[in-house]
Structures are given as structure tokens and as C-alpha cells.
C-alpha positions as CSV (number, residue, x, y, z in Angstrom):
1,M,-69.7,9.5,39.5
2,T,-72.1,7.3,37.7
3,P,-75.0,6.3,40.0
4,R,-75.8,2.6,40.7
5,L,-79.0,1.5,39.0
6,T,-81.3,-1.3,40.1
7,P,-82.7,-3.6,37.5
8,D,-85.9,-1.6,37.5
9,D,-84.0,1.6,36.9
10,E,-82.2,-0.1,34.0
11,A,-85.5,-1.2,32.6
12,A,-87.0,2.3,32.9
13,L,-83.9,3.8,31.2
14,S,-84.1,1.3,28.3
15,G,-87.7,2.2,27.5
16,A,-89.5,-0.8,29.0
17,R,-91.9,1.5,30.7
18,G,-92.4,3.8,27.7
19,P,-90.5,6.7,26.0
20,G,-91.6,9.2,28.6
21,V,-90.3,7.3,31.5
22,A,-87.0,6.6,29.6
23,L,-86.6,10.3,29.0
24,A,-87.3,11.1,32.7
25,M,-84.9,8.4,33.9
26,D,-82.2,9.7,31.5
27,V,-82.6,13.2,32.9
28,L,-82.3,11.9,36.5
29,V,-79.2,9.8,35.8
30,S,-77.5,12.9,34.3
31,F,-78.6,15.0,37.3
32,A,-77.4,12.4,39.8
33,R,-74.1,12.2,38.0
34,A,-73.7,16.0,38.2
35,I,-74.4,16.2,41.9
36,G,-72.5,13.0,42.8
37,A,-75.5,11.0,44.1
38,P,-74.4,7.3,44.3
39,S,-77.8,5.8,43.8
40,F,-81.6,6.4,43.8
41,L,-84.3,5.8,46.3
42,D,-88.1,5.3,46.1
43,I,-90.4,8.3,46.7
44,T,-94.0,8.1,47.9
45,R,-95.3,11.4,46.4
46,A,-94.3,14.5,44.4
47,H,-95.2,18.1,44.1
48,V,-94.4,19.7,40.7
49,D,-93.5,23.3,40.4
50,G,-93.4,23.5,36.6
51,C,-97.1,24.6,36.0
52,L,-96.0,28.3,36.0
53,Y,-95.4,29.2,32.4
54,H,-91.9,30.6,31.8
55,G,-91.6,29.9,28.1
56,Q,-92.1,27.4,25.3
57,A,-89.4,25.0,26.7
58,S,-91.5,24.1,29.7
59,L,-94.5,23.4,27.5
60,D,-92.5,21.4,25.0
61,F,-91.1,19.1,27.8
62,V,-94.4,18.3,29.4
63,E,-96.3,17.8,26.1
64,R,-93.5,15.5,24.9
65,L,-94.3,13.3,28.0
66,V,-98.0,13.5,27.3
67,A,-97.5,12.5,23.7
68,G,-95.7,9.4,24.8
69,G,-98.6,8.3,27.0
70,T,-96.6,9.0,30.2
71,R,-98.3,8.9,33.6
72,V,-96.9,9.8,37.0
73,A,-95.9,6.9,39.1
74,V,-96.7,8.3,42.5
75,P,-99.5,10.7,43.8
76,T,-98.4,14.1,42.5
77,T,-99.8,17.5,43.4
78,L,-99.4,20.6,41.3
79,N,-98.1,24.0,42.3
80,V,-99.6,27.2,41.1
81,G,-99.8,28.1,37.4
82,S,-100.0,31.4,35.7
83,F,-103.8,31.4,35.3
84,D,-106.8,31.2,37.6
85,L,-108.9,28.4,35.9
86,I,-111.7,28.9,38.4
87,H,-112.0,32.7,38.0
88,P,-110.8,33.4,34.5
89,E,-112.6,36.8,34.6
90,I,-110.1,38.3,36.9
91,M,-107.1,37.5,34.6
92,R,-105.5,40.4,32.8
93,L,-103.3,38.4,30.4
94,P,-103.4,38.8,26.6
95,D,-104.5,35.6,24.8
96,A,-100.9,35.1,23.6
97,E,-99.8,34.6,27.2
98,A,-103.0,33.1,28.6
99,D,-103.3,30.3,26.1
100,P,-100.0,28.6,26.7
101,A,-100.4,29.2,30.5
102,R,-103.7,27.2,30.5
103,R,-102.2,24.6,28.1
104,L,-99.3,23.9,30.4
105,M,-101.6,23.4,33.4
106,R,-103.8,21.1,31.5
107,A,-100.8,19.1,30.2
108,H,-99.8,18.3,33.7
109,E,-103.3,17.1,34.5
110,A,-103.0,14.8,31.4
111,L,-100.0,13.1,33.1
112,G,-102.3,12.1,36.0
113,C,-101.3,14.8,38.4
114,T,-103.9,16.0,40.9
115,P,-105.0,19.5,39.8
116,S,-104.4,21.1,43.2
117,F,-102.6,24.1,41.8
118,T,-101.5,25.3,45.3
119,C,-98.2,26.2,46.8
120,A,-99.4,24.8,50.1
121,P,-100.1,21.1,49.4
122,Y,-99.1,20.3,52.9
123,Q,-102.4,21.7,54.1
124,T,-104.5,19.4,51.9
125,L,-105.5,15.7,52.2
126,L,-102.3,14.8,50.4
127,R,-100.0,15.9,53.2
128,P,-97.0,13.7,53.7
129,G,-96.0,12.1,57.0
130,F,-92.9,12.3,59.1
131,G,-89.9,10.5,57.5
132,E,-91.6,10.1,54.1
133,Q,-89.2,10.3,51.1
134,I,-90.8,12.8,48.6
135,A,-89.7,14.9,45.7
136,W,-91.2,18.4,45.9
137,G,-90.7,21.6,44.0
138,E,-91.7,25.2,45.2
139,S,-89.5,26.7,47.9
140,N,-92.0,27.2,50.7
141,A,-93.5,23.8,50.3
142,I,-90.1,22.2,50.4
143,V,-89.2,24.1,53.6
144,F,-92.5,23.2,55.3
145,A,-92.3,19.5,54.4
146,N,-88.8,19.2,55.7
147,S,-89.0,21.4,58.7
148,V,-92.6,21.3,60.1
149,I,-93.6,17.8,59.0
150,G,-90.2,16.1,59.0
151,A,-90.7,14.6,55.5
152,R,-87.6,14.5,53.3
153,T,-87.0,16.3,50.0
154,N,-84.3,18.3,48.4
155,R,-85.0,21.6,46.7
156,Y,-86.0,20.2,43.4
157,G,-86.5,22.6,40.4
158,D,-88.6,22.4,37.3
159,F,-88.3,19.2,35.2
160,I,-86.4,17.3,37.9
161,D,-89.4,17.2,40.2
162,L,-91.6,16.0,37.3
163,C,-89.0,13.4,36.3
164,C,-89.0,12.1,39.9
165,A,-92.9,11.9,39.8
166,V,-92.8,10.0,36.5
167,T,-90.2,7.4,37.6
168,G,-91.1,7.2,41.3
169,R,-87.4,7.7,42.1
170,A,-85.1,10.4,43.4
171,P,-81.3,10.7,43.8
172,A,-80.2,9.5,47.2
173,W,-78.4,12.6,48.4
174,G,-78.8,15.9,50.4
175,L,-81.7,16.2,52.7
176,H,-83.0,12.7,51.9
177,L,-80.2,11.4,54.2
178,D,-79.9,11.6,58.0
179,E,-76.5,13.0,58.2
180,N,-77.3,16.0,56.0
181,R,-80.3,17.1,58.1
182,L,-78.3,18.0,61.2
183,A,-78.1,21.8,62.0
184,T,-74.7,23.4,61.5
185,M,-75.6,27.1,62.2
186,L,-77.3,28.4,65.3
187,F,-79.6,31.4,65.3
188,R,-80.4,32.5,68.9
189,L,-83.1,35.0,69.7
190,S,-81.6,37.4,72.3
191,G,-82.9,40.4,74.1
192,F,-86.6,39.6,73.7
193,P,-88.9,39.8,76.8
194,A,-89.9,36.5,78.3
195,S,-93.5,37.3,77.4
196,A,-92.7,37.9,73.7
197,E,-95.4,36.5,71.4
198,A,-94.8,35.0,67.9
199,T,-96.4,37.8,65.8
200,D,-96.5,37.7,62.0
201,A,-93.7,40.3,61.9
202,L,-91.5,38.4,64.3
203,V,-91.6,35.1,62.4
204,V,-91.2,36.8,59.0
205,G,-88.3,38.9,60.3
206,V,-86.6,35.9,61.7
207,G,-87.1,34.0,58.5
208,L,-85.6,36.8,56.4
209,I,-82.5,36.9,58.6
210,V,-82.1,33.2,58.6
211,G,-82.5,33.0,54.8
212,L,-80.0,35.8,54.2
213,E,-77.3,34.5,56.5
214,A,-77.6,30.7,56.6
215,G,-76.3,30.1,53.0
216,P,-76.1,26.4,52.4
217,A,-76.0,25.5,56.1
218,V,-79.0,23.9,57.9
219,P,-80.1,26.4,60.5
220,V,-81.5,25.8,64.0
221,I,-83.4,28.6,65.8
222,E,-83.3,28.8,69.6
223,G,-85.6,31.0,71.6
224,L,-88.4,31.3,69.1
225,P,-91.7,31.9,71.0
226,P,-94.3,29.1,70.6
227,P,-96.1,29.8,67.3
228,R,-99.8,30.6,67.3
229,D,-100.3,27.9,64.7
230,E,-98.4,26.1,61.8
231,D,-99.2,29.0,59.5
232,Q,-96.6,31.1,61.3
233,L,-94.0,28.4,60.7
234,K,-95.2,28.4,57.1
235,A,-94.6,32.2,57.0
236,L,-91.1,31.8,58.6
237,G,-90.1,29.1,56.1
238,A,-91.4,31.0,53.1
239,A,-89.5,34.1,54.1
240,A,-86.3,32.1,54.6
241,A,-86.6,30.3,51.3
242,S,-87.3,33.5,49.5
243,A,-84.4,35.4,51.0
244,G,-81.9,32.6,50.6
245,E,-81.5,28.9,49.8
246,V,-82.9,27.4,53.0
247,A,-84.7,24.1,52.4
248,L,-84.8,22.9,56.1
249,F,-84.8,24.8,59.4
250,H,-85.1,23.5,62.9
251,A,-86.7,25.4,65.8
252,V,-85.8,24.1,69.2
253,G,-88.8,22.7,71.1
254,I,-91.1,23.3,68.1
255,T,-90.2,21.3,65.0
256,P,-90.1,17.5,65.1
257,E,-86.4,16.9,64.6
258,A,-85.4,19.5,67.3
259,P,-86.8,18.5,70.6
260,D,-83.6,20.1,72.0
261,L,-80.5,21.8,70.6
262,A,-78.4,18.7,71.0
263,R,-80.8,16.5,68.9
264,A,-80.9,19.2,66.2
265,T,-77.1,19.3,65.8
266,G,-76.4,15.7,66.4
267,G,-74.5,16.6,69.6
268,K,-72.0,18.7,67.7
269,A,-71.1,22.3,68.2
270,P,-72.6,24.6,65.5
271,R,-70.0,25.8,63.1
272,A,-71.4,29.3,63.3
273,M,-73.8,31.2,65.6
274,R,-75.7,34.4,65.2
275,D,-77.8,36.3,67.8
276,I,-81.1,37.8,66.5
277,T,-82.2,40.9,68.5
278,P,-85.5,42.8,68.4
279,G,-83.6,45.5,66.5
280,D,-82.5,43.0,63.9
281,V,-86.1,41.8,63.3
282,A,-87.4,45.4,63.1
283,E,-84.8,46.3,60.5
284,A,-85.5,43.2,58.4
285,V,-89.2,43.8,58.4
286,A,-88.7,47.5,57.7
287,R,-86.9,46.6,54.5
288,L,-90.1,45.0,53.2
289,S,-92.0,48.2,53.5
290,R,-91.0,50.5,50.7
291,V,-93.6,53.2,51.4
292,P,-94.4,55.3,54.5
293,E,-97.6,55.3,56.6
294,G,-100.3,57.3,54.9
295,T,-99.4,56.1,51.4
296,A,-102.5,55.5,49.2
297,L,-103.2,51.8,48.5
298,A,-104.3,50.1,45.3
299,A,-105.0,46.8,47.0
300,V,-104.3,44.4,49.8
301,C,-102.8,41.0,48.9
302,L,-102.9,38.0,51.2
303,G,-102.2,34.3,51.0
304,T,-98.6,33.8,49.9
305,P,-98.3,30.9,50.6
306,H,-101.9,30.1,50.0
307,F,-104.4,30.9,52.8
308,S,-105.3,28.0,55.0
309,D,-108.7,27.4,56.7
310,A,-107.2,28.9,59.9
311,E,-106.0,32.0,58.1
312,W,-109.4,32.5,56.5
313,T,-111.0,32.2,59.9
314,R,-108.8,35.0,61.3
315,L,-109.4,37.3,58.3
316,L,-113.2,36.8,58.2
317,R,-113.4,37.4,62.0
318,L,-111.5,40.7,61.6
319,L,-113.7,41.8,58.7
320,R,-116.9,41.0,60.6
321,D,-115.8,42.4,64.0
322,G,-114.6,45.8,62.8
323,G,-117.3,46.6,60.4
324,G,-116.9,49.2,57.6
325,A,-116.4,48.9,53.9
326,S,-113.0,48.4,52.3
327,Q,-111.8,51.2,50.1
328,V,-109.6,48.8,48.0
329,P,-110.0,45.2,47.0
330,I,-108.5,42.5,49.3
331,Y,-107.1,39.7,47.1
332,V,-106.7,36.4,48.8
333,N,-104.7,33.6,47.2
334,T,-105.9,30.2,48.3
335,G,-106.3,26.6,47.2
336,R,-109.4,25.7,45.2
337,E,-110.3,23.0,47.8
338,T,-110.1,25.5,50.6
339,L,-112.2,28.0,48.8
340,A,-114.9,25.4,47.8
341,R,-115.3,24.5,51.5
342,L,-115.8,28.2,52.4
343,E,-118.3,28.9,49.7
344,A,-120.3,25.8,50.5
345,G,-120.6,27.0,54.1
346,D,-121.7,30.6,53.2
347,A,-118.5,32.0,54.8
348,F,-118.7,35.2,52.7
349,A,-122.4,36.0,53.5
350,G,-122.9,39.7,54.3
351,L,-119.3,40.6,53.4
352,D,-119.8,42.3,50.0
353,A,-118.5,45.6,51.3
354,A,-115.2,44.0,52.3
355,R,-114.4,43.6,48.6
356,I,-112.8,40.2,49.0
357,V,-111.4,38.8,45.7
358,P,-110.5,35.1,46.0
359,V,-107.7,33.9,43.7
360,T,-107.1,30.2,43.1
361,D,-104.7,28.2,41.0
362,T,-102.1,31.0,40.9
363,C,-100.8,34.0,43.0
364,T,-101.1,37.7,42.5
365,Y,-97.3,38.3,42.6
366,V,-96.6,36.0,39.6
367,T,-99.2,36.9,37.0
368,A,-101.4,39.8,35.9
369,I,-104.4,40.0,38.2
370,L,-104.4,43.2,40.1
371,E,-106.8,45.7,38.5
372,D,-105.0,48.9,39.7
373,L,-101.3,49.3,40.1
374,A,-101.4,53.0,40.7
375,G,-100.9,52.8,44.4
376,A,-99.0,50.7,46.9
377,V,-100.1,47.2,47.8
378,M,-100.1,46.0,51.4
379,T,-99.5,42.4,52.6
380,N,-98.7,40.4,55.6
381,S,-96.6,38.0,53.6
382,G,-92.8,38.2,53.6
383,K,-92.6,36.2,50.4
384,W,-95.1,38.4,48.6
385,A,-93.3,41.6,49.8
386,H,-90.0,40.2,48.7
387,Y,-90.9,39.2,45.1
388,A,-93.8,41.5,44.0
389,P,-91.7,44.7,43.4
390,G,-89.6,42.9,40.9
391,N,-92.3,40.6,39.4
392,I,-95.2,43.0,38.9
393,G,-93.6,46.4,39.6
394,V,-95.5,47.6,42.7
395,E,-94.4,49.3,45.8
396,V,-95.2,47.3,48.9
397,A,-96.1,47.9,52.6
398,F,-95.8,45.0,55.0
399,G,-97.9,44.7,58.1
400,E,-99.7,42.3,60.5
401,L,-103.0,40.9,59.2
402,E,-104.8,43.4,61.5
403,D,-102.9,46.3,59.8
404,C,-103.9,45.0,56.4
405,V,-107.6,45.0,57.2
406,L,-107.4,48.5,58.8
407,S,-105.5,49.8,55.8
408,A,-108.0,48.3,53.3
409,R,-110.8,50.2,55.1
410,A,-108.8,53.5,55.2
411,G,-107.5,53.1,51.6
412,R,-104.0,54.0,52.8
413,V,-101.3,52.5,55.0
414,V,-102.2,52.5,58.7
415,R,-101.1,50.4,61.6
416,A,-102.8,49.1,64.7
417,R,-99.8,49.7,66.8
């Protein structure tokens, strides 16, 4: 199917807006034809995932756009790169890898993108609103935008997200459209006590199960305890997107398009249903911990997705209330804007013994930052635990944030309960 083009689309394709826009429109037309999208729609903003250096092709594509004088057509935030531009001293990349990583990040800035370099753009000033049509890359950001905010994006990959940003257009298909946002698979929490709280382990475990079993279906979760804050929904979505292809989930009575089950499904019976029991959650979380209690730690890694203001508040309170020095560094991935606010307010005063290592612009599971890989690494992030063993070759222990702080002080894996 060849998509219908407006006069403006035709002009962009013909080069009236410059060679870079013509290239981007040509890519989008080919993409729309491949997926069967009948037309295009306007977007209000984009989030580009291509800053992470994967090879020369990504750099060539972006620098070709820059050379043609191309600029993004809508406000565009940038996902993490492979380099911490704020703290270059913590990077452990050889120059042959560091130079193109920095170059790729700077090339995106030259296109007029906002140098946010965060995987959590939804917790910045550029957060979209309910119903906004956007084009976002980065799996957790996509899930959060669709599910928690109710904005609309498909799971766009590298180059496609940037082409949408350059043209201000996206194919009219998938989760941009009402009918494709209805839930078709029900996950029902069963066997949990009425007093059950939404712990970090619970939301991550549910996310992993949903991600593994939903496939291409839009899932709806019934019976999820009220989350402590939106960061727990962030963790659930990140786990689901890491374990599977989820780009949108509904949680009955919690997310904006699911005030009740009938609204989430459009009044139709789900095509499939799956009960999630406490045992299922415990098993899913246990698979993230590849080492037993007592195992020596090399580090603790937090902030995948990037730590928010609220998460920093929880962590700093735990570090101050418990006292005692950390035996291993606590790496915290966070957005540069978030860190700037903390540093301006003296948030880290008196915490030298805690051995906090802030990381911006990137994440510790995607590039060489950790100083010591001799021991296991502990995290409260389902996404970090899922990817780090394959990406950087470490053994992982998963736990609540409280467990991570206790373990950092002990220098080994321990748990509060």
C-alpha cells in the first residue's frame, strides 16, 4: 500500500524543504508502505533513541542530515548516548570508541535537538500531555508515554524516530489510532492479600510476566495495588518492555485509559486471560538474581530508567537515616537537569562516605563505566538486571532499594526481609 500524501508531504519529498527533509520523508514513505499505513499524521514532539553509538552507519546517517542543514521540525529530546559528557572522568572507553560516541551525540544537537540525554524525558519539562501524537524511541519511554500519560506513539526504532522529528510527521497506524489502544489480554492479580502494597519487587515482577506473555497484545492489569508513585509504573513498564514487545499497558483504576475494565477493553471480552499469583511474581523476580545472598559486591547500580527527583529523595533519606559507610560505589543514572537541581541544593552534603557516583547522559548497563567487575552488582531495576549480564558481563542481584543500600554498606548481598 502506498500511503496518501498531502501537498506538504509531496513538497517535503521533492526537496522543497531541503535534502535532509527529503531523505527523511523518503524513509518514512518506504516505512509506511512496508507496514501498510494509509497516510501520515502531525506529531507535536519526538524523542530520539539513536544517540547510543552502535556503529558507523548511525553516525553517517545523522551527519548526512547535519551536512544538509537539516533541523528538527518539532521539539525533540534525546535519549542516552554512550558517553557521560558531564563526567568524562568516569568513562572507561578507549579513544577509538569514545570519539565517535561523543561525535554522534553532538551531531544530534546540531540538528536542533534538546540535549536532554535521558531515557526518562517524561519526567522533564518536555513531558507530553494526554492524547498528544508523538514519535518516541526508547522502550521504557514509549511505554510510559502511552500507558501512564495517555500520549500516543508507536515503538519507533533508530532512524525512524529521527525522520519523524525532522518532518514533523508519523505514519497513521498502530497505537496512534483509538481502535488499536484497546486491551485484548487480561492479567489478573490473584491470591494477594487485600493489604498488599505495591513494592518495587511486585511491580517489576508483574512487568516481567506481562512482557513475557503478552506478545503483540495490548495488556490490561486488574488488581494491581495503588502504586506509591509514578516511578513504580515507570519500573513496571520498563520491565515489560525489556522482557517483551509491550508498548502500552492499562492498569484498571490507575492508568488514564482504564478507569474500569470495560473502558480498557472497549466493552469486549479479552481474547486471553492470565492470573498472576504471589508465587509467579516471586519466581519472576528470582530469575533476575543470579547470585545468592552473601555474594561479594563490586557495585550497586540504580536509575534505569533514570532516577527522578522522588527516587533521589528516597535514596538520600535511606543513606542519611541508616548511617555507615558504603563498602562499594553506588552508581546512580539520572538526567542532567535532575542532577543539576540536586547539586544546586547541596543534596549530597555530608554523604561522602556513601560513595555515590552520579552518571548522566548514559547508563551503566550500556557502556564502560563500572570500575570493578570482579564481584556481582546489585540493583532495584528490572531493566538493568535483565540487560546487564549480556551487555557488560556482570552477575546481578535484584532487590528493593532498601536492600541495595544495606548491601552497599555490607559489601555483599543482604536483604532487609
